[in-house]
N, C-alpha and C positions, 0 to 999 in steps of 0.2 A: 865493377858492380857487385862482385861476389863478396867484397869486404863490407858492403853497406849493412847496417843493422836490418834484421828481417822486416821490421815494420816499414822502414824507409824503402827497402827494396819492393815490398808489396805496393807501397804508394807509387813508386816509380813505374812499376809494371802497369798499374791501373791508369796512370797518367799517360803512358805511352799509347795505350789502347784508346783512351779518351781523346787524345790529341791527334789520333790518326798517324802515329809514328812520324811526327814532324814537330816543329817548334823546339828543336834541341837547344837553341840559345837560351830560351826562357826556362827550359827544364834545368839546364846547368845553373842558371841564376837561382831558381827555386831550391835546388839542392844546396847551393852555396848558402842561402838564407837559413837552411836547416843544419848548417855546420859541416857539410860534406863538399869537398872540392873535387868535382869530376869535370873533365873537359868535354866540350861539345863533340869533339871527334870520338871520344870514348863512348859517349852516350849514343852517338849515331851508329857506331859499330855494334854496340849491344842491342840497340833498337832494331837494327836491320836483321840481326840473327833472330831476335825475338819475333819480329814480324814474319820472317820466313817460316819459323817453326809453327807459328799460329796459323799461317796460311796452309801449311802441310796438314796440320791437325784438322782444320776446317774441311779441307778437301777430302781427307780420309773419312771424316764423319759423314760428309755428303755422299761419298761413294758407298760407304757401308749402308747408309739409309736407302740409297737407290737400289742396292743389291737386295736388301731385305724386302723392299717394296716390290721389286720385280720377281723375286723368288722367295716366297714365304719360307721360313726356316723352322718348321715345327720340330725337326729332329736336331736342331742346334748344330747343323753342319758348319755354319759360319763360326760359331764359338770354337768348335774343334779346329777349324782352319786358323783362327786367330791364335790359339794355343800353339799350333805347329809353327806358324809364322814367327811368333814371339820366341819360341825355342831356337829356331833357325837364326833369328836376328841376334839373340844373345850369344849364340855360338860364334857367329860371324864377327860380332863386336869383340869378343874375347880374342879371336884370332887376329883381327886388325890392330887391336891395341897392344898386342904382344904382352898380355897380362900373364903373370906367373900363376899357373894353375894352383900352385901350392898356397898362394896368398888369397885366392878367391874361392869361395865356396860355391862351386858351380851348381851343386844340388839345391842350394838356397835359391839361386836364380831360377832354376827349373820349377822349384816349388812355388815361387812367385807366379810363374807362368800358369801353373796348374790352378792357383787361386783365382787368377783372372778367368780361367775356364769355368770354375765353379760359380763365380759371380755371374757369368754369362748364362749359365743354366738356371740359376735362381731368378735372374731377370726374365728369362724366357718363360719360366713357370708362372711368374707373377703376371706377365703380359697375357698369357693364355687364359689365366683365371679371370682377369679383368675383362678380356674380350668375351669370354663365355657369359659373364654377368651382364654385360652390355647387350649381347645377343638375346639372352633370356628376357631382359627387361623390354627390349624392342618387340620380341615375340608376344609377350604378355600384353603389351599396349596394343598391338595389332589385333589380338583376339578380343580385347575389351572394346576396341573401336568397331570391330565386326559385329559383336554381340549387340552393341548400342544401335548400330545401323539396322541390323536385322529386327530388333525390337521395335524401332520407330516405323520401319516399313510394314511390319506385321500389324501394328496398331492402325496404320493408315489403310490397310487392306481389310480391316474388320476382324482381325484375329482377337480372340478373347484375351483377357489379362493373364489367365493361367496358361494360355497358349503362347503368349509372348514370353512369359517367364520360362516356360519349358524350352522354347527356342533359344533364349539367352543362356540358360543353364547348359543346354547341349553344346553350344559353342564354347562356353567358358570351361566346360568339363574337359576340354582338350588341353587344359593347362597342365 
């Protein structure tokens, strides 16, 4: 699969997902019609690995979401943990693969992990900003509703127009 042209590989990946990681005979035929000869077995091996990675990514995403929901992370402790885990994984991978440290720029790998951390912080700041805007809009709407209700109640109780307006202004003045 790694020798397929990038567009065809993208198509294959999308088709594997769309077809639920099945229908390998037809996929092989479809690739054949596009000028690529890939066996059903090779497609199955590739599809199985792809499905496994996709399931792992989905599970990791769900677990991260559950962690964030269960323990809000305003201090970005999760981001810091991700950076540390990534650094540890990169180091472990280098050790497992027996990579020649002279041929791999380990600093670049760590720099990439740091970039992931920066992205996490930026995302967290954006999320907090959006959350603050939503909370402010909800607070403003609640005050407007309270002022409206107080004004209507005041009118029904015989409060003067200037009294109703003063009451509404007092409530809205809390904005």
